[in-house]
Every structure is written in C-alpha cells, then in structure tokens.
PASEBA-1860 file (N, C-alpha, C; in nm, 3 decimals):
! residues 145
1> MIESLEEA> -0.599/-1.749/-0.489/-0.535/-1.649/-0.566/-0.637/-1.554/-0.581 ~ -0.755/-1.603/-0.652/-0.862/-1.477/-0.686/-0.917/-1.415/-0.523 ~ -0.960/-1.488/-0.418/-0.962/-1.473/-0.328/-0.889/-1.348/-0.260 ~ -0.732/-1.349/-0.266/-0.655/-1.282/-0.185/-0.673/-1.110/-0.287 ~ -0.724/-1.156/-0.428/-0.731/-1.034/-0.509/-0.840/-0.952/-0.486 ~ -0.967/-1.045/-0.441/-1.100/-0.972/-0.415/-1.115/-0.886/-0.276 ~ -1.028/-0.985/-0.202/-0.965/-0.906/-0.060/-0.896/-0.762/-0.082 ~ -0.804/-0.757/-0.181/-0.692/-0.645/-0.186/-0.802/-0.545/-0.273
9> KNEIRRAD> -0.890/-0.582/-0.308/-1.013/-0.490/-0.391/-1.110/-0.396/-0.281 ~ -1.129/-0.473/-0.185/-1.238/-0.424/-0.069/-1.147/-0.331/0.024 ~ -0.998/-0.336/0.025/-0.907/-0.276/0.084/-0.875/-0.151/0.026 ~ -0.900/-0.173/-0.120/-0.896/-0.013/-0.159/-1.022/0.036/-0.203 ~ -1.155/-0.015/-0.183/-1.275/0.054/-0.137/-1.259/0.104/0.000 ~ -1.202/0.029/0.084/-1.212/0.104/0.211/-1.101/0.258/0.225 ~ -0.975/0.229/0.163/-0.895/0.355/0.142/-0.936/0.449/0.050 ~ -1.013/0.417/-0.006/-1.099/0.522/-0.124/-1.177/0.614/-0.009
17> HIIFISLK> -1.239/0.538/0.080/-1.366/0.604/0.160/-1.255/0.683/0.252 ~ -1.167/0.641/0.312/-1.105/0.698/0.427/-1.015/0.850/0.352 ~ -0.978/0.798/0.205/-0.941/0.930/0.169/-1.020/1.047/0.107 ~ -1.164/1.012/0.089/-1.230/1.094/-0.003/-1.349/1.108/0.113 ~ -1.406/1.062/0.216/-1.469/1.097/0.306/-1.425/1.148/0.435 ~ -1.360/1.046/0.501/-1.312/1.015/0.658/-1.212/1.141/0.628 ~ -1.130/1.182/0.568/-1.038/1.285/0.586/-1.090/1.407/0.543 ~ -1.168/1.415/0.455/-1.273/1.561/0.417/-1.325/1.617/0.584
25> YARTCEVI> -1.348/1.502/0.664/-1.412/1.538/0.779/-1.341/1.544/0.917 ~ -1.240/1.482/0.898/-1.180/1.440/1.030/-1.019/1.457/0.981 ~ -1.009/1.584/0.985/-0.841/1.615/0.882/-0.737/1.601/1.014 ~ -0.699/1.482/1.039/-0.618/1.454/1.131/-0.506/1.350/1.090 ~ -0.389/1.362/1.151/-0.282/1.250/1.084/-0.331/1.077/1.098 ~ -0.436/1.069/1.205/-0.467/0.923/1.218/-0.524/0.895/1.130 ~ -0.610/0.954/1.053/-0.719/0.914/0.924/-0.570/0.894/0.813 ~ -0.478/0.958/0.815/-0.361/0.970/0.721/-0.289/0.828/0.720
33> MNAIQKFI> -0.270/0.780/0.847/-0.236/0.648/0.869/-0.304/0.525/0.856 ~ -0.437/0.581/0.835/-0.518/0.462/0.844/-0.545/0.430/0.734 ~ -0.531/0.538/0.616/-0.556/0.519/0.478/-0.370/0.441/0.421 ~ -0.267/0.494/0.484/-0.145/0.388/0.462/-0.167/0.275/0.501 ~ -0.266/0.241/0.587/-0.245/0.076/0.674/-0.322/0.000/0.568 ~ -0.421/0.075/0.526/-0.486/0.003/0.388/-0.427/0.022/0.261 ~ -0.325/0.061/0.242/-0.227/0.055/0.127/-0.153/-0.048/0.166 ~ -0.138/-0.069/0.291/-0.021/-0.184/0.269/-0.107/-0.318/0.282
41> SCYDYGIL> -0.236/-0.320/0.318/-0.303/-0.420/0.320/-0.362/-0.459/0.159 ~ -0.350/-0.396/0.108/-0.379/-0.400/-0.046/-0.264/-0.477/-0.115 ~ -0.131/-0.419/-0.057/-0.061/-0.459/-0.149/-0.004/-0.616/-0.087 ~ -0.012/-0.625/0.032/0.007/-0.766/0.119/-0.083/-0.849/0.026 ~ -0.241/-0.837/-0.023/-0.336/-0.906/-0.059/-0.255/-0.943/-0.193 ~ -0.255/-0.798/-0.295/-0.196/-0.868/-0.429/-0.077/-0.919/-0.419 ~ 0.037/-0.905/-0.288/0.134/-0.963/-0.300/0.131/-1.149/-0.311 ~ 0.025/-1.176/-0.176/-0.013/-1.319/-0.210/-0.067/-1.370/-0.297
49> SLLKKLEK> -0.169/-1.277/-0.404/-0.227/-1.331/-0.526/-0.117/-1.368/-0.637 ~ -0.013/-1.265/-0.616/0.079/-1.311/-0.732/0.163/-1.412/-0.691 ~ 0.214/-1.441/-0.567/0.273/-1.556/-0.501/0.206/-1.680/-0.523 ~ 0.060/-1.710/-0.505/0.005/-1.824/-0.545/-0.002/-1.848/-0.702 ~ -0.004/-1.751/-0.766/0.021/-1.732/-0.893/0.148/-1.828/-0.954 ~ 0.265/-1.722/-0.880/0.423/-1.821/-0.924/0.384/-1.961/-0.841 ~ 0.328/-2.009/-0.712/0.327/-2.108/-0.665/0.277/-2.221/-0.772 ~ 0.152/-2.192/-0.857/0.072/-2.268/-0.901/0.194/-2.280/-1.051
57> EKKIKFIP> 0.269/-2.229/-1.092/0.333/-2.209/-1.202/0.450/-2.298/-1.172 ~ 0.469/-2.339/-1.067/0.610/-2.398/-1.017/0.718/-2.307/-1.001 ~ 0.701/-2.179/-1.005/0.796/-2.101/-1.020/0.901/-2.114/-0.862 ~ 0.802/-2.120/-0.775/0.832/-2.123/-0.624/0.753/-2.195/-0.544 ~ 0.860/-2.260/-0.441/0.819/-2.373/-0.397/0.734/-2.376/-0.269 ~ 0.732/-2.260/-0.223/0.637/-2.245/-0.122/0.647/-2.058/-0.054 ~ 0.532/-2.048/-0.005/0.497/-1.905/0.043/0.595/-1.864/0.183 ~ 0.653/-1.754/0.167/0.725/-1.765/0.304/0.598/-1.648/0.384
65> SSPIERSD> 0.654/-1.659/0.482/0.524/-1.574/0.587/0.576/-1.463/0.635 ~ 0.686/-1.363/0.602/0.717/-1.249/0.615/0.663/-1.176/0.507 ~ 0.596/-1.057/0.506/0.589/-0.973/0.452/0.673/-0.951/0.355 ~ 0.806/-0.906/0.423/0.950/-0.844/0.340/0.962/-0.930/0.219 ~ 1.002/-1.118/0.291/1.031/-1.190/0.199/0.941/-1.225/0.076 ~ 0.801/-1.216/0.071/0.739/-1.212/-0.014/0.764/-1.111/-0.104 ~ 0.747/-0.955/-0.058/0.733/-0.870/-0.153/0.890/-0.923/-0.214 ~ 0.987/-0.927/-0.178/1.150/-0.945/-0.249/1.104/-1.077/-0.385
73> IVEKYIKQ> 1.045/-1.159/-0.308/1.038/-1.283/-0.435/0.912/-1.212/-0.529 ~ 0.834/-1.147/-0.537/0.784/-1.102/-0.652/0.870/-1.006/-0.712 ~ 0.911/-0.913/-0.636/1.001/-0.831/-0.737/1.133/-0.910/-0.789 ~ 1.151/-1.002/-0.739/1.279/-1.094/-0.799/1.235/-1.178/-0.928 ~ 1.093/-1.228/-0.949/1.037/-1.343/-1.028/0.931/-1.224/-1.093 ~ 0.903/-1.124/-1.095/0.843/-1.043/-1.166/0.834/-0.884/-1.200 ~ 0.960/-0.837/-1.283/1.033/-0.749/-1.236/0.926/-0.612/-1.300 ~ 0.804/-0.634/-1.310/0.756/-0.509/-1.340/0.655/-0.481/-1.215
81> TKPFIKHY> 0.721/-0.530/-1.124/0.662/-0.527/-0.980/0.758/-0.378/-0.885 ~ 0.882/-0.382/-0.972/0.964/-0.344/-0.877/0.931/-0.161/-0.831 ~ 0.836/-0.091/-0.923/0.796/0.049/-0.835/0.694/0.009/-0.748 ~ 0.624/-0.071/-0.755/0.520/-0.070/-0.712/0.588/-0.137/-0.571 ~ 0.673/-0.222/-0.568/0.773/-0.289/-0.425/0.799/-0.169/-0.372 ~ 0.883/-0.070/-0.447/0.931/0.040/-0.362/0.852/0.120/-0.295 ~ 0.697/0.160/-0.355/0.618/0.189/-0.251/0.584/0.167/-0.149 ~ 0.559/-0.001/-0.173/0.500/-0.064/-0.057/0.597/-0.080/0.060
89> KLFKKITK> 0.714/-0.046/0.034/0.831/-0.028/0.114/0.872/0.066/0.197 ~ 0.814/0.181/0.130/0.765/0.315/0.146/0.668/0.319/0.310 ~ 0.544/0.274/0.241/0.456/0.265/0.330/0.509/0.191/0.470 ~ 0.542/0.074/0.476/0.589/0.007/0.579/0.670/0.088/0.661 ~ 0.802/0.164/0.597/0.867/0.265/0.653/0.779/0.369/0.710 ~ 0.705/0.454/0.654/0.609/0.528/0.711/0.552/0.498/0.831 ~ 0.469/0.354/0.835/0.393/0.325/0.981/0.466/0.282/1.080 ~ 0.622/0.266/1.051/0.701/0.257/1.171/0.773/0.407/1.223
97> CEYTPREE> 0.791/0.496/1.180/0.845/0.619/1.243/0.741/0.670/1.291 ~ 0.794/0.783/1.410/0.708/0.895/1.448/0.690/0.968/1.355 ~ 0.580/1.083/1.396/0.528/1.150/1.267/0.455/1.280/1.388 ~ 0.480/1.449/1.289/0.440/1.498/1.369/0.340/1.564/1.272 ~ 0.224/1.638/1.361/0.140/1.697/1.242/0.131/1.841/1.206 ~ 0.133/1.872/1.127/0.110/2.032/1.047/-0.010/2.073/1.017 ~ -0.060/2.193/1.059/-0.220/2.222/1.010/-0.313/2.153/1.014 ~ -0.292/2.077/1.128/-0.415/1.963/1.180/-0.536/2.010/1.184
105> YRKHITMI> -0.634/1.952/1.143/-0.789/2.032/1.177/-0.803/2.124/1.053 ~ -0.709/2.128/0.981/-0.739/2.251/0.864/-0.730/2.202/0.718 ~ -0.726/2.281/0.633/-0.742/2.219/0.488/-0.617/2.132/0.422 ~ -0.483/2.223/0.472/-0.381/2.136/0.410/-0.305/2.078/0.538 ~ -0.376/1.974/0.575/-0.289/1.904/0.645/-0.187/1.851/0.628 ~ -0.088/1.796/0.678/0.031/1.737/0.638/0.093/1.653/0.778 ~ 0.160/1.561/0.750/0.185/1.441/0.820/0.337/1.428/0.775 ~ 0.425/1.449/0.909/0.557/1.502/0.880/0.648/1.359/0.926
113> TKDKKPIE> 0.724/1.255/0.890/0.747/1.157/0.947/0.932/1.241/1.011 ~ 0.957/1.142/1.121/1.086/1.206/1.219/1.157/1.092/1.160 ~ 1.252/1.142/1.054/1.325/1.006/1.011/1.521/1.092/0.981 ~ 1.551/1.035/0.913/1.675/1.094/0.864/1.639/1.204/0.772 ~ 1.546/1.157/0.670/1.531/1.204/0.579/1.355/1.236/0.557 ~ 1.325/1.328/0.628/1.142/1.335/0.671/1.064/1.353/0.535 ~ 0.953/1.275/0.548/0.879/1.249/0.462/0.732/1.355/0.488 ~ 0.682/1.472/0.401/0.585/1.540/0.450/0.441/1.438/0.350
121> ITTDVLVE> 0.383/1.425/0.418/0.267/1.334/0.323/0.113/1.446/0.358 ~ 0.098/1.516/0.253/-0.011/1.602/0.230/-0.142/1.524/0.195 ~ -0.265/1.566/0.148/-0.359/1.528/0.096/-0.332/1.449/-0.010 ~ -0.258/1.570/-0.091/-0.222/1.537/-0.277/-0.149/1.445/-0.278 ~ -0.048/1.424/-0.177/0.055/1.305/-0.174/-0.031/1.170/-0.129 ~ -0.119/1.196/-0.055/-0.198/1.087/-0.033/-0.294/1.031/-0.161 ~ -0.347/1.100/-0.240/-0.428/1.070/-0.323/-0.322/1.008/-0.454 ~ -0.207/1.067/-0.454/-0.121/0.996/-0.549/-0.049/0.863/-0.522
129> YFEVTKNF> -0.052/0.833/-0.385/-0.032/0.703/-0.310/-0.165/0.597/-0.347 ~ -0.249/0.698/-0.342/-0.370/0.570/-0.351/-0.394/0.521/-0.529 ~ -0.307/0.630/-0.602/-0.361/0.578/-0.753/-0.239/0.494/-0.758 ~ -0.158/0.473/-0.692/0.011/0.418/-0.723/-0.079/0.289/-0.673 ~ -0.162/0.284/-0.588/-0.210/0.130/-0.526/-0.299/0.113/-0.599 ~ -0.374/0.157/-0.697/-0.466/0.099/-0.736/-0.411/0.070/-0.856 ~ -0.322/0.134/-0.911/-0.259/0.073/-1.022/-0.177/-0.076/-0.998 ~ -0.119/-0.081/-0.906/-0.104/-0.223/-0.837/-0.181/-0.360/-0.854
137> IRFVEEYI> -0.290/-0.305/-0.805/-0.440/-0.408/-0.792/-0.441/-0.430/-0.937 ~ -0.462/-0.330/-1.004/-0.485/-0.382/-1.179/-0.381/-0.425/-1.225 ~ -0.267/-0.383/-1.185/-0.162/-0.461/-1.271/-0.199/-0.638/-1.202 ~ -0.229/-0.684/-1.078/-0.218/-0.808/-1.008/-0.324/-0.883/-1.117 ~ -0.448/-0.779/-1.100/-0.541/-0.879/-1.198/-0.513/-0.880/-1.334 ~ -0.467/-0.798/-1.384/-0.392/-0.847/-1.582/-0.322/-0.972/-1.531 ~ -0.180/-0.958/-1.433/-0.128/-1.107/-1.430/-0.179/-1.195/-1.395 ~ -0.283/-1.221/-1.325/-0.327/-1.331/-1.270/-0.442/-1.377/-1.378
145> T> -0.519/-1.293/-1.459/-0.594/-1.359/-1.549/-0.549/-1.386/-1.670
END
C-alpha cells in the first residue's frame, strides 16, 4: 500500500520534470505524450494503493489485473474518486489515439488527437492535468493514512 504510494510520488516527480524542464527545451508532442504516460503511471500506482486498502478492510476479495477493472472497482467503492477516474480514462484514451502536432518546436505547441471529438492539449492544459494528478495522489495519501 505505502510502496505503491511512494512509486506514485516518484512518477509525479518525473512528470514534473518532463513538464517544467524537458518541455521547455524540446517542444515536441512526444514530450507531451511522455508526460501523459507518467500521469497514467501515477494513477495506476494510486489506484493500486487504494485497492490494497480496500482489500485490507475486506471490502474486496482480490485485486484484478486489468487497469480498467481496477479503476472501476475504485470508482464503485470510493465515490470521491469519480472525477479522478474520469481523467484517468481520458489519459488512457489520449494515448491510444493518433495525433498531429501544431506549432511544434514553438512556444505554443499543441497536440491534437485524431478522434471523433478532437482533444487539443497545450502546455497550459498539460499543467492542469498535472495539477489534477497531484490532487489525486494527495487524496490517495489522505485516504490511506
């Protein structure tokens, strides 16, 4: 439980570095995608921590292996996680979509997903996603302790 939380905190530090250092010098969509991958890792570790807590409290019998099943169980048993899980599923969707860059290597880089409803991810949006992910990790830490 605590180990998973520590891994989540390590991933959020890596995401912080990607956003505020790497993206500053290498303005490419790959850097944005790497940050989103780190957010997903943070959520995976956070969800695992919550599931271990639920298992310890005997609310669930086992922890499923599928990340989507895990997130659904957490959403079912811990209602406060609903907005966080919504972001998690959005991140998973973004990584599966094809994308096109706009203004790559410039100040206002934008990654646009090719989907039914395109999603434009700018550096400002990425920072918002980062804040939501940090809030999720804080919530996990408070819930576990």
